[in-house]
C-alpha positions in Angstrom: 0.1 0.1 0.2 1.3 3.2 -0.8 1.3 7.2 1.2 -1.8 8.0 -1.2 -3.8 4.9 -0.4 -2.5 5.4 3.2 -3.8 8.6 3.6 -7.3 7.9 1.6 -7.9 5.0 3.8 -7.4 7.5 7.1 -9.8 9.8 5.4 -12.8 7.2 5.0 -12.2 6.0 8.3 -12.2 9.5 10.0 -15.2 10.6 7.9 -17.3 7.3 8.6 -16.6 7.8 12.3 -16.8 11.9 12.8 -18.7 13.4 10.2 -22.2 12.0 10.8 -23.5 13.5 14.5 -24.6 10.3 15.1 -26.1 8.5 17.6 -23.7 6.2 18.6 -20.3 6.1 17.8 -18.5 4.0 14.8 -15.2 2.7 14.8 -14.4 2.5 11.5 -15.3 0.6 8.3 -14.3 -2.8 10.5 -16.7 -2.6 13.1 -19.2 -0.5 10.8 -23.4 -0.7 11.9 -24.6 -2.5 9.8 -28.8 -3.2 8.9 -30.3 -6.2 10.1 -31.1 -9.1 7.2 -28.7 -7.6 4.5 -25.9 -10.3 3.7 -23.1 -9.3 1.1 -20.8 -10.9 -1.3 -18.1 -10.4 -4.0 -15.9 -12.0 -5.8 -13.0 -11.7 -9.0 -14.2 -12.4 -12.8 -11.6 -10.3 -13.9 -14.0 -7.8 -16.4 -11.3 -5.6 -16.9 -8.6 -6.7 -15.0 -7.4 -10.0 -13.3 -6.6 -9.7 -9.4 -9.1 -8.1 -8.1 -12.7 -8.6 -6.9 -15.3 -7.0 -9.7 -18.4 -8.4 -8.8 -20.2 -7.8 -5.5 -24.4 -9.1 -4.1 -26.8 -7.4 -2.1 -28.8 -9.5 -0.5 -32.1 -8.8 1.9 -33.2 -11.7 3.9 -36.7 -10.4 3.4 -38.6 -8.6 0.9 -37.6 -4.8 1.1 -39.4 -2.1 -0.1 -37.5 0.0 -2.7 -36.7 3.2 -4.0 -34.2 4.4 -7.0 -33.3 7.2 -9.1 -31.3 7.5 -12.1 -28.9 9.2 -14.8 -30.9 11.5 -16.9 -28.8 11.2 -20.1 -30.7 10.0 -22.9 -28.2 7.1 -23.2 -28.3 5.3 -20.7 -26.7 1.8 -19.9 -28.6 -1.7 -20.6 -29.1 -2.3 -16.6 -30.5 1.2 -16.2 -33.1 0.7 -17.9 -33.9 -2.6 -16.9 -33.7 -0.8 -12.9 -35.9 1.7 -14.4 -38.8 -1.0 -15.2 -38.7 -3.2 -11.9 -38.4 0.0 -9.3 -42.1 1.0 -10.1 -42.9 -2.5 -8.4 -41.3 -0.9 -4.8 -39.9 -3.8 -4.1 -36.8 -5.8 -4.5 -34.5 -8.6 -2.4 -31.7 -8.1 -4.1 -28.4 -6.2 -6.3 -26.2 -7.7 -8.7 -22.9 -5.0 -9.4 -20.1 -5.5 -11.7 -16.8 -2.7 -11.7 -14.5 -2.5 -15.2 -17.6 -2.5 -17.5 -20.6 -0.1 -18.2 -22.7 -2.4 -20.6 -23.4 1.0 -21.8 -23.7 1.3 -25.9 -23.9 -2.4 -26.2 -27.0 -2.6 -28.3 -29.7 -5.8 -27.8 -26.5 -8.1 -26.3 -26.3 -5.3 -23.4 -29.8 -5.8 -22.6 -29.5 -9.7 -22.5 -26.8 -10.1 -20.6 -28.0 -7.3 -17.9 -31.5 -9.7 -18.2 -28.8 -12.8 -17.8 -27.2 -11.6 -14.5 -30.7 -10.9 -13.1 -32.0 -14.6 -14.0 -28.4 -16.2 -12.6 -29.2 -14.4 -9.3 -32.6 -14.9 -9.2 -31.7 -18.8 -10.2 -29.1 -18.9 -7.5 -30.8 -17.3 -4.3 -34.3 -18.8 -5.4 -36.1 -15.8 -5.7 -38.7 -13.8 -8.4 -36.9 -12.4 -11.3 -38.2 -9.0 -11.0 -36.9 -8.6 -7.5 -33.2 -8.6 -8.5 -31.8 -5.5 -9.8 -28.3 -4.7 -11.9 -26.2 -2.3 -12.2 -22.7 -1.7 -13.7 -20.2 0.9 -13.9 -16.6 0.7 -15.7 -15.9 1.2 -19.9 -18.2 2.4 -22.2 -19.2 0.6 -25.6 -17.4 -3.2 -25.0 -19.5 -6.3 -24.6 -19.7 -7.6 -20.9 -17.7 -11.2 -20.1 -21.0 -12.8 -19.8 -19.2 -15.9 -19.6 -16.7 -15.5 -16.4 -19.7 -13.2 -14.7 -22.0 -16.5 -15.2 -19.3 -18.7 -13.9 -19.4 -16.7 -10.5 -22.4 -16.3 -9.6 -23.6 -19.6 -8.0 -19.8 -18.4 -5.5 -21.4 -15.1 -4.8 -25.0 -17.0 -3.5 -22.9 -19.2 -1.6 -21.0 -17.0 0.0 -23.2 -14.6 0.8 -22.9 -13.2 4.8 -18.8 -14.1 4.4 -18.2 -10.1 3.3 -18.8 -6.9 4.4 -20.2 -3.5 3.3 -16.3 -2.2 2.9 -16.1 -5.1 0.6 -18.9 -4.0 -1.6 -17.7 -0.7 -1.7 -14.4 -1.9 -2.9 -15.4 -4.1 -5.6 -17.4 -1.6 -7.2 -14.7 0.8 -7.4 -13.1 2.0 -10.6 -11.0 5.0 -10.4 -12.1 5.6 -7.2 -9.0 5.4 -4.7 -10.6 4.1 -1.6 -13.7 2.4 -0.3 -16.5 4.8 0.4 -18.6 3.5 3.3 -21.2 5.5 5.7 -23.6 4.3 8.7 -25.3 5.7 10.9 -27.7 4.4 14.2 -30.6 6.3 16.0 -33.4 5.4 17.8 -37.1 5.1 16.0 -39.4 5.1 19.2 -38.2 1.6 21.5 -36.2 0.1 19.1 -32.7 1.2 17.3 -32.4 0.8 13.4 -29.8 1.3 10.8 -29.0 3.2 7.9 -25.9 2.5 5.9 -24.8 3.1 2.2 -22.1 3.1 -0.2 -21.1 4.8 -3.4 -18.7 4.8 -6.1 -17.2 7.7 -8.0 -14.7 9.6 -8.7 -15.3 11.2 -12.0 -17.6 12.2 -14.5 -19.5 13.9 -11.6 -22.2 16.1 -11.9 -25.9 15.7 -11.8 -28.5 14.9 -12.4 -27.7 12.5 -10.9 -24.0 12.8 -10.0 -22.1 10.2 -12.4 -22.0 7.1 -9.4 -23.5 4.0 -8.3 -24.9 4.5 -4.5 -27.2 1.8 -2.4 -28.5 2.6 0.7 -30.0 -0.1 3.1 -32.0 0.2 6.1 -33.7 -1.9 8.5 -36.0 0.7 9.8 -39.8 -0.2 9.2 -41.2 2.6 7.3 -44.2 3.1 4.6 -43.4 2.9 0.8 -44.4 6.7 0.7 -42.5 7.7 3.1 -39.1 6.3 1.9 -39.2 7.7 -1.5 -39.8 10.7 0.0 -37.3 11.0 2.6 -35.1 9.4 -0.3 -35.9 11.8 -2.9 -35.3 14.7 -0.6 -32.2 13.4 0.8 -30.3 12.7 -2.9 -31.5 16.3 -4.2 -29.7 17.6 -1.3 -26.7 15.6 -1.4 -25.9 13.6 -4.8 -27.2 16.2 -6.5 -25.0 18.7 -5.2 -21.5 18.0 -6.1 -19.6 18.2 -9.3 -15.9 17.2 -9.8 -15.4 17.8 -13.9 -19.1 18.7 -15.1 -19.6 15.0 -17.4 -22.6 12.9 -16.8 -22.6 9.2 -17.3 -24.9 6.6 -18.4 -24.8 4.3 -15.6 -25.7 6.7 -12.4 -27.9 4.5 -10.5 -28.8 5.1 -6.8 -30.9 2.8 -5.3 -32.2 2.0 -1.7 -34.0 -0.9 0.5 -35.8 -0.8 3.9 -36.4 -4.3 4.8 -38.3 -3.5 8.4 -36.3 -6.3 10.4 -35.6 -3.2 13.5 -39.4 -4.1 13.9 -40.0 -0.4 15.1 -43.6 0.8 14.8 -44.3 1.8 11.3 -43.1 5.1 10.2 -45.2 7.1 7.8 -45.2 10.6 6.6 -47.5 11.9 9.8 -45.0 9.6 12.3 -43.0 11.9 14.7 -40.2 9.3 13.8 -40.8 10.2 10.0 -38.1 14.0 10.3 -35.6 11.7 12.4 -35.2 9.2 9.7 -35.2 11.6 7.2 -32.3 13.8 8.7 -30.6 10.7 9.6 -31.2 9.6 5.8 -30.0 12.6 4.7 -26.7 12.2 6.5 -25.2 9.4 5.3 -26.4 10.8 1.6 -24.7 13.8 2.4 -21.4 12.1 4.0 -21.3 9.7 0.7 -21.5 12.8 -1.2 -18.5 14.7 0.0 -16.7 11.7 -0.2 -17.0 11.4 -3.9 -15.7 15.0 -4.1 -13.1 14.4 -1.5 -12.1 11.4 -4.2 -12.3 13.8 -7.2 -9.8 12.2 -10.2 -6.6 13.9 -9.3 -8.0 16.3 -6.6 -5.9 18.2 -3.9 -8.7 20.0 -2.3 -12.9 20.0 -1.7 -14.7 23.5 -2.5 -18.2 24.2 -0.7 -19.2 26.8 -3.2 -22.4 29.1 -1.6 -24.5 31.6 -3.6 -26.7 33.7 -1.5 -29.0 36.3 -2.0 -30.4 35.1 -5.3 -33.1 36.4 -6.6 -34.3 33.0 -7.4 -33.6 29.3 -6.3 -32.7 28.6 -9.3 -30.1 30.9 -9.9 -28.6 30.5 -6.9 -27.8 26.6 -8.2 -27.1 27.6 -12.0 -24.7 30.4 -10.4 -23.0 28.2 -8.2 -22.8 25.4 -10.8 -21.4 28.0 -13.2 -18.4 28.6 -10.7 -18.1 24.8 -9.9 -17.5 23.5 -13.5 -15.3 26.2 -15.1 -12.1 24.9 -16.0 -10.6 28.2 -15.3 -11.8 28.6 -11.5 -11.0 24.9 -10.8 -7.2 25.0 -11.9 -7.2 28.7 -10.3 -8.4 26.8 -7.1 -5.4 24.3 -7.7 -2.6 27.0 -7.9 -4.4 28.6 -4.7 -5.1 31.9 -6.8 -7.4 33.8 -5.6 -8.3 34.9 -9.1 -11.7 36.5 -8.3 -12.2 37.7 -11.9 -12.6 34.1 -13.7 -15.5 33.6 -10.5 -17.2 36.8 -12.0 -16.8 35.9 -15.1 -18.4 32.4 -14.3 -21.6 34.2 -13.0 -21.7 36.9 -15.9 -22.1 33.5 -19.1 -24.4 31.7 -16.5 -27.7 33.6 -17.4 -28.8 34.5 -13.7 -29.8 37.6 -12.9 -27.5 39.5 -11.4 -25.5 43.3 -11.6 -22.0 43.9 -11.3 -21.7 46.2 -9.1 -23.5 44.4 -6.0 -21.8 41.6 -6.1 -19.7 40.4 -3.3 -16.9 37.4 -3.0 -15.6 35.8 -0.1 -13.0 33.3 -0.1 -13.3 31.7 3.7 -13.9 34.6 5.3 -11.8 36.9 3.6 -13.5 39.3 1.0 -11.7 39.6 -2.0 -14.9 41.8 -3.9 -16.1 44.9 -2.5 -19.5 45.5 -4.8 -17.8 44.0 -7.7 -14.5 45.6 -7.4 -11.3 44.4 -5.9 -10.7 44.6 -2.3 -6.9 44.2 -2.5 -6.8 41.2 -0.4 -5.9 38.6 -3.1 -2.6 37.4 -0.5 -4.9 36.7 2.5 -7.0 34.8 0.2 -4.0 32.7 -1.3 -3.7 31.6 1.9 -6.9 30.2 2.6 -6.9 28.5 -0.4 -4.4 26.1 0.6 -6.3 24.1 2.8 -7.2 21.1 1.9 -11.2 22.4 2.5 -12.3 25.8 0.8 -15.6 27.5 1.1 -16.1 30.2 -1.9 -19.1 32.2 -1.3 -21.2 35.1 -3.3 -23.4 37.7 -2.1 -25.4 39.1 -5.2 -27.6 41.8 -3.0 -30.4 40.9 -4.8 -33.5 38.8 -3.3 -33.0 35.4 -0.4 -32.5 32.1 -2.2 -29.3 30.6 -1.7 -27.5 27.5 -3.0 -24.4 25.6 -2.0 -22.2 23.0 -4.5 -19.7 20.9 -3.8 -16.7 20.6 -6.2 -12.7 20.2 -6.2 -10.0 21.9 -8.1 -8.7 19.9 -11.1 -4.7 18.7 -11.5 -2.9 17.1 -14.0 -3.6 13.9 -12.4 -6.8 14.5 -13.5 -5.7 14.3 -17.1 -3.1 11.6 -16.7 -5.8 9.0 -14.9 -8.8 10.1 -18.1 -6.1 9.6 -20.7 -5.2 5.9 -20.1 -8.9 4.9 -18.7 -9.4 2.3 -21.3 -5.5 1.2 -21.3 
């Protein structure tokens, strides 16, 4: 393990422990709180390269309620199209995931392969075929090595329980530098329940959805309507508020399973516990999305961009994304250069309502423009940019709406990683 992998692992464990304000402490990935009734297994099928586990199976011992959200890209991978049909049932029991190959732009064969993966899992676990979902991530335009994948399905089914959520997170990685896992334990009435999640993503990150795969699981007993509402709110405030490079994939998927095995009183939209559940789910989703940006390909810093006092929420969001996706802004951030001209220029071309002579810009607590003019604080702002976590705030002084977006800087390493992605 090299130095970068060691540091990345420490970041993951630290964030898993401290970032959520959970009701019970989580002592890192080895002691990760896992919802009742969920089992996991992983295997290696040499999908892209041999020598690593690139298949994962998530299984609920009881049929679970399910919610899902998917890429809005008009080009959708075969597994995405299949899952979008099955999620209409609101139920499911297993998810099979592969990394190394996206099974996107693969025509009829890709559709048959996605369907075959669910059929094989259903047969091995004696489930209804429609209760199995499939997700893929990796290189676009290449057929899946189905013989190698098919030969591993029985083993995955038989070894359920032998792997952990950490193992699942590792198996679904592509250019990620560390596995991303978060969990939260909470009290619902007189019972304790757990929400946990994994995700992968480091590049091609831009809503809607953020380019990634994520799987959230809970044993909390909740109604389908309440689950769907809390899930969509959580995704909107987390995965749909991050951008690494402005590119959207063909495979973005987030699925959530709730099996009710915590046996708490049913949570519905009118329950006192609904807000607690919603907050817990938002905490988990927020922590996972933050880890994606921390792990942005080649990134050296996480950047939170806030646009406030805009005329409308849409303006605030559009302005924040214009700054976050600007290559000139992102490279300046990497160079610790408080080049506010690039920030105000991005706002100007974003199409939002703004007035240059009212606009203030801050790097951290350092005000670098006042009413559209320099404050002469570039040196202090440059020092603030040397932190691993940076905040940029734009105050438009035109209304009351605001929005926050997470992004990262752009480095030479990003170019190197993506120049050789298919090799």
